[in-house]
Structure formats: structure tokens, C-alpha cells
Predicted model as a PDB file, atoms N, CA, C, CB and O in Angstrom, pLDDT in the B-factor column:
MODEL        1                                                                  
ATOM      1  N   MET A   1     134.396 105.291  68.045  1.00 74.00           N  
ATOM      2  CA  MET A   1     132.979 105.139  68.798  1.00 74.00           C  
ATOM      3  C   MET A   1     132.632 103.478  68.681  1.00 74.00           C  
ATOM      4  CB  MET A   1     131.622 106.200  67.947  1.00 74.00           C  
ATOM      5  O   MET A   1     131.681 102.905  69.211  1.00 74.00           O  
ATOM      6  N   LYS A   2     133.651 102.899  67.858  1.00 72.00           N  
ATOM      7  CA  LYS A   2     133.811 101.373  68.445  1.00 72.00           C  
ATOM      8  C   LYS A   2     134.025 100.719  68.985  1.00 72.00           C  
ATOM      9  CB  LYS A   2     134.042 100.838  68.356  1.00 72.00           C  
ATOM     10  O   LYS A   2     133.445  99.675  69.284  1.00 72.00           O  
ATOM     11  N   ASN A   3     135.672 101.492  69.508  1.00 78.00           N  
ATOM     12  CA  ASN A   3     136.186 101.175  71.620  1.00 78.00           C  
ATOM     13  C   ASN A   3     135.299 101.442  72.492  1.00 78.00           C  
ATOM     14  CB  ASN A   3     137.448 102.202  72.432  1.00 78.00           C  
ATOM     15  O   ASN A   3     135.023 100.855  73.539  1.00 78.00           O  
ATOM     16  N   LEU A   4     134.782 102.522  71.932  1.00 73.00           N  
ATOM     17  CA  LEU A   4     133.839 102.591  73.566  1.00 73.00           C  
ATOM     18  C   LEU A   4     132.896 101.477  73.996  1.00 73.00           C  
ATOM     19  CB  LEU A   4     132.735 103.893  73.610  1.00 73.00           C  
ATOM     20  O   LEU A   4     132.836 100.830  75.042  1.00 73.00           O  
ATOM     21  N   VAL A   5     131.850 101.433  72.365  1.00 73.00           N  
ATOM     22  CA  VAL A   5     130.761 100.251  72.241  1.00 73.00           C  
ATOM     23  C   VAL A   5     131.666  99.014  73.002  1.00 73.00           C  
ATOM     24  CB  VAL A   5     130.267  99.831  70.351  1.00 73.00           C  
ATOM     25  O   VAL A   5     131.313  98.540  74.082  1.00 73.00           O  
ATOM     26  N   SER A   6     132.869  98.575  72.279  1.00 76.00           N  
ATOM     27  CA  SER A   6     133.874  97.549  73.005  1.00 76.00           C  
ATOM     28  C   SER A   6     134.050  97.769  74.355  1.00 76.00           C  
ATOM     29  CB  SER A   6     135.249  97.563  72.454  1.00 76.00           C  
ATOM     30  O   SER A   6     133.768  96.820  75.087  1.00 76.00           O  
ATOM     31  N   GLN A   7     134.289  98.383  74.663  1.00 76.00           N  
ATOM     32  CA  GLN A   7     134.837  98.675  76.039  1.00 76.00           C  
ATOM     33  C   GLN A   7     132.989  98.399  76.771  1.00 76.00           C  
ATOM     34  CB  GLN A   7     135.800 100.706  76.198  1.00 76.00           C  
ATOM     35  O   GLN A   7     132.747  97.260  77.169  1.00 76.00           O  
ATOM     36  N   PHE A   8     132.448  98.914  76.822  1.00 69.00           N  
ATOM     37  CA  PHE A   8     131.228  99.418  77.188  1.00 69.00           C  
ATOM     38  C   PHE A   8     130.419  97.527  77.558  1.00 69.00           C  
ATOM     39  CB  PHE A   8     130.462 100.636  75.615  1.00 69.00           C  
ATOM     40  O   PHE A   8     130.098  97.146  78.684  1.00 69.00           O  
ATOM     41  N   ALA A   9     130.278  96.684  76.253  1.00 69.00           N  
ATOM     42  CA  ALA A   9     130.335  95.195  76.602  1.00 69.00           C  
ATOM     43  C   ALA A   9     131.283  95.052  77.412  1.00 69.00           C  
ATOM     44  CB  ALA A   9     130.527  94.259  75.544  1.00 69.00           C  
ATOM     45  O   ALA A   9     130.917  95.015  78.587  1.00 69.00           O  
ATOM     46  N   LYS A  10     132.943  94.908  77.138  1.00 72.00           N  
ATOM     47  CA  LYS A  10     133.392  94.605  78.536  1.00 72.00           C  
ATOM     48  C   LYS A  10     133.528  94.543  79.681  1.00 72.00           C  
ATOM     49  CB  LYS A  10     133.725  94.655  78.702  1.00 72.00           C  
ATOM     50  O   LYS A  10     134.306  93.739  80.196  1.00 72.00           O  
ATOM     51  N   ASP A  11     132.602  95.611  80.544  1.00 69.00           N  
ATOM     52  CA  ASP A  11     132.426  96.085  81.540  1.00 69.00           C  
ATOM     53  C   ASP A  11     131.610  95.375  82.330  1.00 69.00           C  
ATOM     54  CB  ASP A  11     132.137  97.131  81.379  1.00 69.00           C  
ATOM     55  O   ASP A  11     130.444  95.741  82.176  1.00 69.00           O  
ATOM     56  N   GLU A  12     131.752  94.387  83.226  1.00 68.00           N  
ATOM     57  CA  GLU A  12     131.071  93.585  84.356  1.00 68.00           C  
ATOM     58  C   GLU A  12     131.176  94.594  85.415  1.00 68.00           C  
ATOM     59  CB  GLU A  12     131.787  92.096  84.777  1.00 68.00           C  
ATOM     60  O   GLU A  12     130.878  93.941  86.415  1.00 68.00           O  
ATOM     61  N   THR A  13     131.400  95.694  85.767  1.00 68.00           N  
ATOM     62  CA  THR A  13     131.063  96.125  87.381  1.00 68.00           C  
ATOM     63  C   THR A  13     130.223  96.153  87.818  1.00 68.00           C  
ATOM     64  CB  THR A  13     131.243  97.058  87.856  1.00 68.00           C  
ATOM     65  O   THR A  13     130.312  96.102  89.044  1.00 68.00           O  
ATOM     66  N   GLY A  14     128.724  96.257  87.208  1.00 70.00           N  
ATOM     67  CA  GLY A  14     127.450  96.281  88.021  1.00 70.00           C  
ATOM     68  C   GLY A  14     127.264  94.720  88.222  1.00 70.00           C  
ATOM     69  O   GLY A  14     126.857  94.195  89.259  1.00 70.00           O  
ATOM     70  N   ALA A  15     127.655  94.022  86.978  1.00 74.00           N  
ATOM     71  CA  ALA A  15     126.869  92.502  87.255  1.00 74.00           C  
ATOM     72  C   ALA A  15     127.341  92.068  88.768  1.00 74.00           C  
ATOM     73  CB  ALA A  15     127.437  91.102  85.978  1.00 74.00           C  
ATOM     74  O   ALA A  15     126.341  91.585  89.299  1.00 74.00           O  
ATOM     75  N   THR A  16     128.080  92.049  89.380  1.00 81.00           N  
ATOM     76  CA  THR A  16     128.079  91.819  90.629  1.00 81.00           C  
ATOM     77  C   THR A  16     126.812  92.225  91.671  1.00 81.00           C  
ATOM     78  CB  THR A  16     129.199  92.392  90.944  1.00 81.00           C  
ATOM     79  O   THR A  16     126.057  91.520  92.340  1.00 81.00           O  
ATOM     80  N   ALA A  17     126.923  93.640  91.505  1.00 83.00           N  
ATOM     81  CA  ALA A  17     125.994  94.321  92.432  1.00 83.00           C  
ATOM     82  C   ALA A  17     124.206  92.898  91.895  1.00 83.00           C  
ATOM     83  CB  ALA A  17     125.878  96.735  91.770  1.00 83.00           C  
ATOM     84  O   ALA A  17     123.664  91.920  92.411  1.00 83.00           O  
ATOM     85  N   ILE A  18     124.120  93.330  91.248  1.00 86.00           N  
ATOM     86  CA  ILE A  18     122.946  92.879  90.446  1.00 86.00           C  
ATOM     87  C   ILE A  18     122.758  91.343  90.988  1.00 86.00           C  
ATOM     88  CB  ILE A  18     123.241  92.995  88.696  1.00 86.00           C  
ATOM     89  O   ILE A  18     121.649  90.973  91.372  1.00 86.00           O  
ATOM     90  N   GLU A  19     123.927  90.438  91.002  1.00 88.00           N  
ATOM     91  CA  GLU A  19     123.609  88.636  90.792  1.00 88.00           C  
ATOM     92  C   GLU A  19     123.521  88.821  92.996  1.00 88.00           C  
ATOM     93  CB  GLU A  19     125.767  87.094  89.608  1.00 88.00           C  
ATOM     94  O   GLU A  19     122.668  88.073  93.476  1.00 88.00           O  
ATOM     95  N   TYR A  20     124.114  89.479  93.793  1.00 90.00           N  
ATOM     96  CA  TYR A  20     123.844  89.908  94.740  1.00 90.00           C  
ATOM     97  C   TYR A  20     122.633  89.950  95.340  1.00 90.00           C  
ATOM     98  CB  TYR A  20     124.219  90.702  94.657  1.00 90.00           C  
ATOM     99  O   TYR A  20     122.262  89.219  96.259  1.00 90.00           O  
ATOM    100  N   GLY A  21     121.690  91.273  94.531  1.00 91.00           N  
ATOM    101  CA  GLY A  21     120.718  91.899  94.427  1.00 91.00           C  
ATOM    102  C   GLY A  21     119.526  90.408  93.923  1.00 91.00           C  
ATOM    103  O   GLY A  21     118.315  90.532  94.107  1.00 91.00           O  
ATOM    104  N   LEU A  22     119.806  89.794  93.630  1.00 94.00           N  
ATOM    105  CA  LEU A  22     119.210  88.931  93.169  1.00 94.00           C  
ATOM    106  C   LEU A  22     119.225  87.448  93.906  1.00 94.00           C  
ATOM    107  CB  LEU A  22     119.632  88.991  91.987  1.00 94.00           C  
ATOM    108  O   LEU A  22     118.449  86.512  93.713  1.00 94.00           O  
ATOM    109  N   ILE A  23     120.000  87.503  94.528  1.00 95.00           N  
ATOM    110  CA  ILE A  23     120.277  86.096  95.624  1.00 95.00           C  
ATOM    111  C   ILE A  23     119.704  86.786  96.990  1.00 95.00           C  
ATOM    112  CB  ILE A  23     122.305  85.509  95.867  1.00 95.00           C  
ATOM    113  O   ILE A  23     119.105  85.952  97.668  1.00 95.00           O  
ATOM    114  N   ALA A  24     119.724  87.804  97.444  1.00 95.00           N  
ATOM    115  CA  ALA A  24     119.660  88.684  98.341  1.00 95.00           C  
ATOM    116  C   ALA A  24     117.642  88.374  98.189  1.00 95.00           C  
ATOM    117  CB  ALA A  24     120.630  90.413  97.886  1.00 95.00           C  
ATOM    118  O   ALA A  24     116.899  87.911  99.055  1.00 95.00           O  
ATOM    119  N   SER A  25     117.310  88.812  96.867  1.00 96.00           N  
ATOM    120  CA  SER A  25     115.986  88.591  97.089  1.00 96.00           C  
ATOM    121  C   SER A  25     115.292  87.293  96.845  1.00 96.00           C  
ATOM    122  CB  SER A  25     115.410  89.446  96.435  1.00 96.00           C  
ATOM    123  O   SER A  25     114.073  87.279  97.017  1.00 96.00           O  
ATOM    124  N   LEU A  26     116.032  85.955  96.384  1.00 97.00           N  
ATOM    125  CA  LEU A  26     115.441  84.564  96.634  1.00 97.00           C  
ATOM    126  C   LEU A  26     115.640  84.029  98.407  1.00 97.00           C  
ATOM    127  CB  LEU A  26     116.358  83.423  95.471  1.00 97.00           C  
ATOM    128  O   LEU A  26     114.737  83.278  98.779  1.00 97.00           O  
ATOM    129  N   ILE A  27     116.261  84.219  99.015  1.00 97.00           N  
ATOM    130  CA  ILE A  27     116.765  83.841  99.731  1.00 97.00           C  
ATOM    131  C   ILE A  27     115.621  84.946 101.363  1.00 97.00           C  
ATOM    132  CB  ILE A  27     118.491  83.985  99.183  1.00 97.00           C  
ATOM    133  O   ILE A  27     115.721  84.873 102.588  1.00 97.00           O  
ATOM    134  N   SER A  28     115.095  85.433 100.843  1.00 97.00           N  
ATOM    135  CA  SER A  28     114.246  86.467 101.482  1.00 97.00           C  
ATOM    136  C   SER A  28     112.965  86.004 101.005  1.00 97.00           C  
ATOM    137  CB  SER A  28     114.572  88.018 101.103  1.00 97.00           C  
ATOM    138  O   SER A  28     112.131  85.856 101.899  1.00 97.00           O  
ATOM    139  N   ILE A  29     112.468  85.652  99.457  1.00 97.00           N  
ATOM    140  CA  ILE A  29     111.325  84.680  99.050  1.00 97.00           C  
ATOM    141  C   ILE A  29     111.199  83.363 100.252  1.00 97.00           C  
ATOM    142  CB  ILE A  29     111.738  84.008  97.362  1.00 97.00           C  
ATOM    143  O   ILE A  29     110.166  83.213 100.905  1.00 97.00           O  
ATOM    144  N   VAL A  30     112.093  82.699 100.374  1.00 97.00           N  
ATOM    145  CA  VAL A  30     112.749  81.517 101.136  1.00 97.00           C  
ATOM    146  C   VAL A  30     112.146  81.730 102.404  1.00 97.00           C  
ATOM    147  CB  VAL A  30     114.414  81.483 101.216  1.00 97.00           C  
ATOM    148  O   VAL A  30     111.131  81.163 102.807  1.00 97.00           O  
ATOM    149  N   ALA A  31     112.647  82.357 102.855  1.00 96.00           N  
ATOM    150  CA  ALA A  31     112.190  82.840 104.329  1.00 96.00           C  
ATOM    151  C   ALA A  31     111.033  83.090 104.763  1.00 96.00           C  
ATOM    152  CB  ALA A  31     112.648  83.856 104.673  1.00 96.00           C  
ATOM    153  O   ALA A  31     110.463  82.558 105.716  1.00 96.00           O  
ATOM    154  N   ILE A  32     110.424  84.427 103.635  1.00 96.00           N  
ATOM    155  CA  ILE A  32     109.207  84.469 104.239  1.00 96.00           C  
ATOM    156  C   ILE A  32     108.641  83.441 103.903  1.00 96.00           C  
ATOM    157  CB  ILE A  32     108.469  85.486 104.020  1.00 96.00           C  
ATOM    158  O   ILE A  32     108.172  83.166 105.008  1.00 96.00           O  
ATOM    159  N   ALA A  33     108.105  82.177 102.885  1.00 95.00           N  
ATOM    160  CA  ALA A  33     107.820  81.464 102.680  1.00 95.00           C  
ATOM    161  C   ALA A  33     107.429  80.735 103.927  1.00 95.00           C  
ATOM    162  CB  ALA A  33     108.475  81.199 101.932  1.00 95.00           C  
ATOM    163  O   ALA A  33     106.310  80.573 104.415  1.00 95.00           O  
ATOM    164  N   ALA A  34     108.989  80.201 104.464  1.00 94.00           N  
ATOM    165  CA  ALA A  34     109.191  78.965 105.538  1.00 94.00           C  
ATOM    166  C   ALA A  34     108.451  79.842 106.558  1.00 94.00           C  
ATOM    167  CB  ALA A  34     110.989  78.372 106.026  1.00 94.00           C  
ATOM    168  O   ALA A  34     107.737  79.191 107.321  1.00 94.00           O  
ATOM    169  N   PHE A  35     108.459  81.488 106.791  1.00 93.00           N  
ATOM    170  CA  PHE A  35     107.887  81.594 108.476  1.00 93.00           C  
ATOM    171  C   PHE A  35     106.521  81.784 108.008  1.00 93.00           C  
ATOM    172  CB  PHE A  35     108.517  83.049 109.664  1.00 93.00           C  
ATOM    173  O   PHE A  35     105.842  81.510 108.998  1.00 93.00           O  
ATOM    174  N   ASN A  36     105.724  82.104 107.043  1.00 92.00           N  
ATOM    175  CA  ASN A  36     104.557  81.478 106.797  1.00 92.00           C  
ATOM    176  C   ASN A  36     103.673  80.166 107.395  1.00 92.00           C  
ATOM    177  CB  ASN A  36     104.778  81.299 105.764  1.00 92.00           C  
ATOM    178  O   ASN A  36     102.729  79.808 108.100  1.00 92.00           O  
ATOM    179  N   ALA A  37     104.943  79.697 106.387  1.00 89.00           N  
ATOM    180  CA  ALA A  37     104.380  78.097 106.802  1.00 89.00           C  
ATOM    181  C   ALA A  37     104.812  77.436 108.617  1.00 89.00           C  
ATOM    182  CB  ALA A  37     105.358  76.845 105.436  1.00 89.00           C  
ATOM    183  O   ALA A  37     104.613  76.296 109.037  1.00 89.00           O  
ATOM    184  N   VAL A  38     105.226  78.224 109.118  1.00 92.00           N  
ATOM    185  CA  VAL A  38     106.094  77.813 110.124  1.00 92.00           C  
ATOM    186  C   VAL A  38     104.604  78.343 111.507  1.00 92.00           C  
ATOM    187  CB  VAL A  38     108.034  78.865 110.038  1.00 92.00           C  
ATOM    188  O   VAL A  38     104.204  77.884 112.577  1.00 92.00           O  
ATOM    189  N   GLY A  39     104.238  79.565 110.574  1.00 90.00           N  
ATOM    190  CA  GLY A  39     103.276  80.679 111.727  1.00 90.00           C  
ATOM    191  C   GLY A  39     101.777  79.940 111.610  1.00 90.00           C  
ATOM    192  O   GLY A  39     100.949  79.900 112.520  1.00 90.00           O  
ATOM    193  N   THR A  40     101.645  79.431 110.431  1.00 89.00           N  
ATOM    194  CA  THR A  40     100.146  78.602 109.857  1.00 89.00           C  
ATOM    195  C   THR A  40     100.347  77.302 110.793  1.00 89.00           C  
ATOM    196  CB  THR A  40     100.074  78.084 107.793  1.00 89.00           C  
ATOM    197  O   THR A  40      99.360  77.044 111.482  1.00 89.00           O  
ATOM    198  N   ASN A  41     101.630  76.302 110.959  1.00 90.00           N  
ATOM    199  CA  ASN A  41     101.275  75.345 111.461  1.00 90.00           C  
ATOM    200  C   ASN A  41     101.069  76.111 113.163  1.00 90.00           C  
ATOM    201  CB  ASN A  41     102.358  74.096 111.099  1.00 90.00           C  
ATOM    202  O   ASN A  41      99.936  75.927 113.607  1.00 90.00           O  
ATOM    203  N   LEU A  42     102.027  76.916 114.109  1.00 92.00           N  
ATOM    204  CA  LEU A  42     102.027  77.263 115.431  1.00 92.00           C  
ATOM    205  C   LEU A  42     100.671  77.736 115.589  1.00 92.00           C  
ATOM    206  CB  LEU A  42     103.093  78.249 115.823  1.00 92.00           C  
ATOM    207  O   LEU A  42     100.068  77.502 116.636  1.00 92.00           O  
ATOM    208  N   GLN A  43     100.175  78.335 114.711  1.00 92.00           N  
ATOM    209  CA  GLN A  43      98.567  78.868 114.988  1.00 92.00           C  
ATOM    210  C   GLN A  43      98.205  77.735 115.174  1.00 92.00           C  
ATOM    211  CB  GLN A  43      97.608  79.667 113.870  1.00 92.00           C  
ATOM    212  O   GLN A  43      98.205  77.418 116.364  1.00 92.00           O  
ATOM    213  N   ASN A  44      97.860  76.904 114.415  1.00 92.00           N  
ATOM    214  CA  ASN A  44      96.620  75.513 114.403  1.00 92.00           C  
ATOM    215  C   ASN A  44      97.135  74.849 115.474  1.00 92.00           C  
ATOM    216  CB  ASN A  44      96.510  74.311 112.919  1.00 92.00           C  
ATOM    217  O   ASN A  44      96.174  74.401 116.099  1.00 92.00           O  
ATOM    218  N   LYS A  45      98.212  74.540 116.036  1.00 94.00           N  
ATOM    219  CA  LYS A  45      98.943  73.444 117.202  1.00 94.00           C  
ATOM    220  C   LYS A  45      97.872  74.545 118.532  1.00 94.00           C  
ATOM    221  CB  LYS A  45     101.536  73.520 117.360  1.00 94.00           C  
ATOM    222  O   LYS A  45      96.947  74.101 119.211  1.00 94.00           O  
ATOM    223  N   PHE A  46      98.368  75.910 118.545  1.00 94.00           N  
ATOM    224  CA  PHE A  46      98.023  76.719 119.388  1.00 94.00           C  
ATOM    225  C   PHE A  46      95.964  76.560 119.728  1.00 94.00           C  
ATOM    226  CB  PHE A  46      98.702  78.209 118.679  1.00 94.00           C  
ATOM    227  O   PHE A  46      95.418  76.196 120.769  1.00 94.00           O  
ATOM    228  N   THR A  47      95.268  77.020 118.317  1.00 94.00           N  
ATOM    229  CA  THR A  47      94.108  76.621 118.653  1.00 94.00           C  
ATOM    230  C   THR A  47      93.703  75.365 118.957  1.00 94.00           C  
ATOM    231  CB  THR A  47      93.494  76.946 117.926  1.00 94.00           C  
ATOM    232  O   THR A  47      92.687  75.186 119.630  1.00 94.00           O  
ATOM    233  N   LYS A  48      94.380  74.452 118.539  1.00 95.00           N  
ATOM    234  CA  LYS A  48      94.221  72.867 118.982  1.00 95.00           C  
ATOM    235  C   LYS A  48      94.124  72.793 120.666  1.00 95.00           C  
ATOM    236  CB  LYS A  48      95.718  71.876 118.407  1.00 95.00           C  
ATOM    237  O   LYS A  48      93.242  72.258 121.338  1.00 95.00           O  
ATOM    238  N   ILE A  49      95.275  73.478 121.097  1.00 95.00           N  
ATOM    239  CA  ILE A  49      95.687  73.214 122.845  1.00 95.00           C  
ATOM    240  C   ILE A  49      94.434  74.333 123.282  1.00 95.00           C  
ATOM    241  CB  ILE A  49      97.806  73.841 123.525  1.00 95.00           C  
ATOM    242  O   ILE A  49      94.463  74.597 124.484  1.00 95.00           O  
ATOM    243  N   ALA A  50      93.883  74.685 122.888  1.00 94.00           N  
ATOM    244  CA  ALA A  50      92.957  76.001 123.555  1.00 94.00           C  
ATOM    245  C   ALA A  50      91.366  75.235 122.928  1.00 94.00           C  
ATOM    246  CB  ALA A  50      93.475  78.119 122.639  1.00 94.00           C  
ATOM    247  O   ALA A  50      90.272  75.410 123.464  1.00 94.00           O  
ATOM    248  N   ASN A  51      91.529  74.690 122.136  1.00 95.00           N  
ATOM    249  CA  ASN A  51      90.312  74.132 122.182  1.00 95.00           C  
ATOM    250  C   ASN A  51      89.641  72.514 123.264  1.00 95.00           C  
ATOM    251  CB  ASN A  51      90.293  73.940 120.695  1.00 95.00           C  
ATOM    252  O   ASN A  51      88.551  72.077 123.632  1.00 95.00           O  
ATOM    253  N   ASN A  52      91.250  72.092 123.397  1.00 94.00           N  
ATOM    254  CA  ASN A  52      91.035  70.839 123.990  1.00 94.00           C  
ATOM    255  C   ASN A  52      91.321  71.096 125.528  1.00 94.00           C  
ATOM    256  CB  ASN A  52      91.970  69.696 123.318  1.00 94.00           C  
ATOM    257  O   ASN A  52      91.318  70.193 126.364  1.00 94.00           O  
ATOM    258  N   LEU A  53      91.660  72.933 125.912  1.00 92.00           N  
ATOM    259  CA  LEU A  53      91.450  73.187 127.633  1.00 92.00           C  
ATOM    260  C   LEU A  53      90.403  73.418 128.055  1.00 92.00           C  
ATOM    261  CB  LEU A  53      92.065  74.205 128.254  1.00 92.00           C  
ATOM    262  O   LEU A  53      90.158  73.127 129.226  1.00 92.00           O  
ATOM    263  N   ASN A  54      89.320  74.094 127.133  1.00 77.00           N  
ATOM    264  CA  ASN A  54      88.002  74.500 126.995  1.00 77.00           C  
ATOM    265  C   ASN A  54      87.134  73.157 127.167  1.00 77.00           C  
ATOM    266  CB  ASN A  54      87.791  75.254 125.588  1.00 77.00           C  
ATOM    267  O   ASN A  54      85.906  73.203 127.093  1.00 77.00           O  
TER     268      ASN A  54                                                      
ENDMDL                                                                          
END                                                                             
């Protein structure tokens, strides 16, 4: 039983998958925030242009 617990504690095969998942989620959060910021700025510019044309 002690040997089984020792092997389980040393096993790191799932750690890499979890790390890649965390990295992917952080990248997606940053991308969504950037797209929202760019979208808001772009919408404001088009609104300003449309108001100047009227």
C-alpha cells in the first residue's frame, strides 16, 4: 500500500496536460479582452465618422 501511494505521488503524467490547459485558458482570456477593447475603439471611430458625415 505504501508503495502504491509513493508511485501515485511521483506520477506527473497529468501535470503537463493541466499546465497546457491553464496556458490556453489564460491566452484566450487575454485575447477576448483585447478583442473587446479593439471592438469598442473601432465602434467609437465609426460612430464619430458617421456623425461627421451627417
